[in-house]
C-alpha positions in Angstrom: 0.0 0.0 0.0 1.3 3.4 -0.9 2.2 5.8 2.0 0.5 8.7 0.3 0.6 12.3 1.3 1.2 13.5 4.9 0.2 17.1 5.6 1.6 18.8 8.6 -0.9 21.5 9.8 -4.7 21.7 9.8 -5.0 25.4 8.9 -6.1 26.8 5.6 -3.1 25.4 3.7 -3.3 22.0 5.2 -7.0 21.4 5.0 -7.3 22.7 1.4 -4.3 20.6 0.3 -6.2 17.5 1.3 -9.4 18.7 -0.2 -7.7 19.8 -3.5 -5.9 16.5 -3.8 -9.2 14.5 -3.6 -10.9 16.9 -6.1 -7.9 16.4 -8.4 -8.3 12.7 -8.4 -5.5 11.8 -5.9 -6.3 8.2 -4.8 -3.5 7.4 -2.3 -3.9 7.9 1.4 -4.0 11.4 2.8 -3.2 12.2 6.5 -3.5 15.6 8.1 -1.5 15.9 11.3 -2.6 18.9 13.4 -1.3 19.9 16.7 -4.6 21.6 17.5 -7.4 19.7 19.2 -10.8 19.2 17.4 -11.7 19.8 13.8 -9.7 22.2 11.5 -11.2 25.6 11.4 -10.8 29.0 9.7 -8.8 31.7 11.4 -10.0 35.0 9.9 -13.3 34.9 11.8 -11.5 34.8 15.2 -10.9 38.5 15.2 -14.2 39.3 13.5 -17.5 37.4 13.9 -16.3 34.8 16.2 -14.9 37.4 18.6 -18.1 39.3 18.5 -20.1 36.1 19.2 -22.2 36.2 16.1 -20.8 32.8 14.8 -20.0 29.7 16.9 -17.3 27.1 16.7 -19.1 24.8 14.4 -19.7 27.6 11.9 -15.9 28.2 11.4 -15.1 24.5 10.8 -13.8 23.9 7.3 -16.0 20.8 7.1 -18.0 18.7 9.6 -16.4 15.5 11.0 -18.3 13.3 8.5 -16.3 14.9 5.6 -13.0 13.4 6.6 -14.2 9.8 6.5 -16.2 10.4 3.3 -13.2 11.9 1.6 -10.8 9.2 2.8 -8.7 11.7 4.8 -7.3 10.7 8.1 -7.2 13.5 10.6 -4.8 13.2 13.5 -5.8 16.0 15.8 -3.9 16.9 18.9 -0.8 15.3 17.4 2.6 16.9 16.8 5.2 16.0 14.2 8.4 15.9 16.2 10.8 15.1 13.4 11.1 14.3 9.7 13.4 11.5 8.6 14.1 12.4 4.9 16.2 9.3 4.3 13.4 6.8 5.2 10.6 9.2 4.3 8.8 9.0 7.6 7.7 11.4 10.3 7.8 10.9 14.1 4.5 11.7 15.8 3.6 12.4 19.4 -0.1 12.4 20.3 -1.8 14.2 23.2 -1.1 11.2 25.6 2.6 11.3 24.7 2.5 8.1 22.6 5.2 8.1 19.9 4.6 6.6 16.5 6.1 6.7 12.9 4.2 7.5 9.8 5.6 6.9 6.3 5.0 9.3 3.4 5.5 9.5 -0.3 4.9 13.2 -0.3 5.1 15.6 2.6 3.5 19.0 2.7 4.5 21.4 5.4 1.6 23.8 6.2 2.8 24.7 9.6 1.7 28.3 9.4 2.9 31.2 11.5 2.8 32.3 15.1 2.2 35.7 16.6 5.5 37.6 17.1 6.1 37.7 20.9 6.1 40.9 22.9 9.5 40.9 24.7 9.0 43.6 27.4 8.8 43.4 31.2 5.3 42.4 32.2 4.3 40.7 28.9 3.4 37.5 30.9 0.8 39.3 33.1 -2.8 38.3 33.1 -4.8 40.6 30.8 -2.2 40.5 28.0 -3.6 38.7 25.0 -2.6 37.5 21.6 -4.9 36.2 19.0 -4.0 33.1 17.0 -6.3 30.2 18.0 -9.9 29.7 18.9 -8.9 29.3 22.5 -7.2 32.7 22.3 -10.3 34.2 20.9 -12.5 32.7 23.6 -10.2 34.2 26.3 -10.1 37.6 24.6 -13.9 37.7 24.2 -14.3 37.1 27.9 -11.7 39.8 28.7 -13.6 42.3 26.5 -16.8 41.7 28.5 -15.3 43.1 31.6 -12.7 45.5 30.2 -12.6 49.2 31.1 -9.3 50.4 29.6 -7.9 48.8 26.4 -4.5 49.2 24.9 -3.7 47.6 21.5 -0.1 47.1 20.5 0.2 47.1 16.7 -1.9 48.7 14.0 -2.1 45.9 11.4 -5.2 43.9 10.6 -5.5 42.2 14.0 -4.9 45.4 15.9 -7.5 47.4 13.9 -10.1 44.6 13.9 -9.8 44.5 17.7 -10.0 48.3 17.9 -13.2 48.1 15.9 -14.5 45.5 18.3 -13.6 47.6 21.3 -15.4 50.7 20.0 -18.4 48.7 19.1 -18.6 47.8 22.8 -18.4 51.4 23.8 -14.7 51.4 24.7 -12.1 53.9 23.6 -8.9 52.0 23.0 -5.4 53.4 22.6 -3.3 51.9 19.8 0.5 51.9 20.3 2.1 51.5 16.9 5.8 51.3 16.2 5.3 52.1 12.5 4.6 55.5 11.0 1.0 54.7 10.2 -1.7 52.0 10.3 -1.5 49.1 7.8 2.1 50.1 6.9 2.9 46.7 5.4 -0.5 46.0 3.9 -2.0 49.1 2.3 -1.0 52.3 0.6 -0.6 55.5 2.6 -3.5 57.4 1.1 -5.8 54.4 1.8 -4.5 53.9 5.3 -5.1 57.5 6.1 -8.8 57.1 5.4 -9.0 54.0 7.5 -7.2 55.7 10.4 -9.6 58.7 10.2 -12.6 56.4 10.5 -11.2 54.7 13.6 -10.3 58.0 15.2 -13.8 59.3 14.6 -15.1 56.4 16.6 -12.8 57.2 19.6 -9.6 55.3 18.9 -6.4 57.1 20.0 -3.5 56.4 17.6 0.1 56.8 18.8 2.5 56.1 15.8 6.2 55.8 16.0 5.7 54.6 19.6 6.8 51.4 21.2 5.5 49.6 24.3 8.3 49.4 26.8 6.7 47.8 29.8 3.4 46.2 30.9 2.7 47.5 34.4 0.8 45.3 36.7 -0.5 44.6 40.2 -1.3 41.3 41.8 -0.2 39.5 38.6 -2.6 41.4 36.3 -1.9 44.2 33.8 -2.9 47.7 34.9 -1.2 49.8 32.2 1.3 50.1 29.4 4.3 52.4 29.5 5.4 53.6 26.1 8.7 54.8 24.7 7.9 58.4 25.5 7.4 57.5 29.2 3.7 57.8 29.1 1.6 55.3 31.2 -1.7 54.2 29.5 -4.2 52.6 31.9 -5.1 49.1 30.7 -6.8 46.1 32.2 -6.8 44.5 28.7 -3.8 44.6 26.4 -4.0 43.1 22.9 -0.7 42.3 21.1 -0.7 42.3 17.3 2.8 43.0 16.2 3.0 40.6 13.3 3.8 37.0 12.9 6.8 34.7 12.3 6.9 31.5 10.3 6.8 28.2 12.1 9.9 26.7 10.4 11.7 24.8 13.2 10.6 21.4 11.9 11.9 22.1 8.4 15.1 23.5 9.7 15.7 20.5 11.9 15.1 18.3 8.9 17.9 20.1 7.0 15.7 22.0 4.6 16.7 25.4 3.5 15.1 28.1 5.7 15.6 31.8 4.9 12.9 33.9 6.6 10.6 31.0 6.0 10.9 27.6 4.4 12.4 28.3 1.0 10.5 26.8 -2.0 10.8 27.0 -5.8 8.1 28.0 -8.2 6.3 24.6 -7.8 6.5 25.1 -4.0 9.1 22.3 -3.5 11.6 22.7 -0.7 15.3 21.8 -1.1 14.0 18.2 -0.8 11.8 17.6 -3.9 9.7 15.1 -2.0 8.7 17.8 0.5 6.5 20.9 -0.2 5.9 24.0 1.9 2.9 26.3 1.6 1.1 29.2 3.3 2.4 31.4 6.0 5.5 29.2 6.6 6.8 29.3 3.0 8.9 31.8 1.2 8.4 31.5 -2.6 9.5 33.4 -5.7 6.9 35.9 -6.9 6.0 35.1 -10.5 6.0 38.7 -11.7 9.1 40.0 -10.0 11.1 37.0 -8.9 11.4 38.5 -5.4 11.1 36.1 -2.5 7.8 36.5 -0.6 6.3 35.1 2.5 2.6 36.1 2.7 0.1 35.6 5.5 -3.1 35.3 3.7 -5.9 32.8 3.3 -5.8 33.3 -0.5 -2.1 32.5 -0.6 -2.5 29.3 1.5 -5.5 28.0 -0.5 -4.1 28.8 -3.9 -0.8 27.2 -3.0 -2.7 24.1 -1.8 -4.3 23.8 -5.2 -0.9 24.2 -6.9 0.6 21.4 -4.9 -2.4 19.2 -5.6 -1.9 19.9 -9.4 1.7 18.9 -9.2 1.0 15.7 -7.2 -1.6 14.7 -9.8 0.7 15.2 -12.8 -0.3 18.7 -13.9 2.5 20.9 -12.5 2.4 24.6 -13.1 4.5 27.3 -11.4 2.6 29.1 -8.7 1.6 32.5 -10.1 -1.6 33.6 -8.4 -2.0 37.3 -7.7 -2.2 37.9 -3.9 -5.2 39.5 -2.3 -6.3 40.2 1.3 -9.4 41.4 3.2 -10.3 42.8 6.6 -13.7 43.5 8.2 -13.6 46.3 10.7 -17.2 46.9 12.0 -19.0 48.2 8.9 -15.7 48.7 6.9 -15.1 46.1 4.2 -11.5 46.4 3.2 -10.2 44.5 0.2 -6.7 44.6 -1.1 -5.4 43.1 -4.4 -1.7 42.9 -5.2 1.2 44.3 -3.3 1.2 48.1 -3.0 4.2 48.6 -0.6 6.6 49.4 -3.4 4.2 51.8 -5.2 5.5 55.3 -6.2 2.2 56.7 -7.5 -1.3 56.5 -6.1 -4.5 57.3 -8.0 -7.9 57.7 -6.3 -11.0 56.3 -7.9 -14.3 57.1 -6.2 -15.2 59.3 -3.3 -13.9 58.5 0.2 -16.8 60.6 1.7 -19.2 58.0 0.2 -17.5 55.1 1.9 -16.9 53.5 -1.6 -13.5 54.2 -3.2 -10.3 52.6 -4.3 -6.6 53.6 -4.5 -4.8 52.3 -7.5 -1.1 51.9 -6.8 1.5 52.1 -9.5 5.3 51.6 -9.7 7.1 53.0 -12.8 3.6 53.4 -14.4 2.6 49.7 -13.9 -0.2 48.7 -11.6 1.0 46.7 -8.6 -1.9 46.9 -6.2 -5.4 48.2 -5.6 -6.8 49.0 -2.1 -10.6 49.2 -2.0 -13.2 50.1 0.6 -16.8 49.1 0.0 -16.0 48.6 -3.7 -16.2 44.9 -4.5 -16.4 45.5 -8.2 -13.1 47.4 -8.1 -11.5 44.6 -6.1 -12.6 41.8 -8.4 -11.6 43.8 -11.5 -8.2 44.5 -9.9 -7.6 40.9 -9.2 -8.3 40.1 -12.9 -6.0 42.8 -14.2 -3.2 41.7 -11.9 -3.6 38.0 -12.7 -3.5 38.8 -16.4 -0.6 41.3 -15.9 -2.5 44.0 -17.7 -2.1 47.5 -16.4 -4.2 50.6 -17.0 -2.4 53.9 -17.1 -2.7 56.1 -14.1 -4.8 58.4 -16.2 -7.2 55.6 -17.1 -7.5 54.6 -13.4 -8.3 58.2 -12.4 -11.1 58.5 -15.0 -14.3 57.0 -13.3 -15.9 56.6 -16.7 -13.1 54.5 -18.2 -14.1 50.8 -18.1 -10.9 49.2 -16.7 -12.2 45.7 -17.4 -12.1 46.5 -21.1 -8.3 46.2 -20.9 -8.6 42.5 -20.2 -9.2 42.1 -23.9 -5.5 42.9 -24.3 -4.4 40.1 -22.1 -2.4 37.4 -23.9 -4.1 34.0 -24.5 -3.7 31.9 -21.4 -3.4 34.9 -19.1 
């Protein structure tokens, strides 16, 4: 009997690899090994609907328990992969009871994800200091919000701003301490971010940019405040830390795979061992358009890479070339981002920010590299199509609201 495919990690990349393999006709055994207990689930709702209590645990499962048996997928939940033996093509497992076993593989997919970057300041271990990565984290944070009076959020990325929106929806006025110069510095263009920041400030959020948390002050083992790099003490019985994430790559490194700011993979998502793939948050891959090495923390990236691996393992290899996209729900704000706008040197506004529906088209050397949209699903979808086809409007065309940008898709070469 063939050993089949072993997938390490039950997040978006891991689950969707198993699902995509079956949809592509892969008939060998598939095993998902997931350190988390219970059924695999989606992470984005944790800082949105799940935190707000409008969806429950079962609603964020990828699939119900019956799916796995029906699809012929073995799920080993609460089980850790301790080591990979590349010579014998097997992994060493340890389950929740400490039982050690070996599992052979023909193909190994590392979908180990990322972990929140730790806050390394005095007092970071105090009660009342929260991170948000798992459902258990979200449960603890939801309980903390119910009794919170003073909230400090460290970091102004998606997690920080989503938690700020949750706080203001509960009638709280959080302070955001942000080491960067503005909100969403890594994810969105400056003109777009300025509009998002203004919306949060109008709801009572206090933003402190270029500021670092130096100490969590506490009493009786619980946080009571945050002291910043300017020496100011901000009262806080709830502190949310959202200062980015780092790849979970220790398993790959111990196995002797090349790790450089993530598990290094080629255009087919193969590691330095061609029998082992890495996808999602843990992987660093060559961007198809620029050749630059990227590590993206996005659901789209994980699920599209899962499909790419499934295609390779079923005899239809194609270099991974999907255009990245992201989203964030912050109360009534629906933020959608296509492409990578960090390197843009020109920004064009399309639409009216006062209406709550607009987009910022981001160009570098006259070529479209990203589009940041608020309340403009049509712009977002159109941008994804343009970026995928590698067709760029001119800045003048993007600025003209009467110009049909989708008409440019007719210029795309056959095959995209």
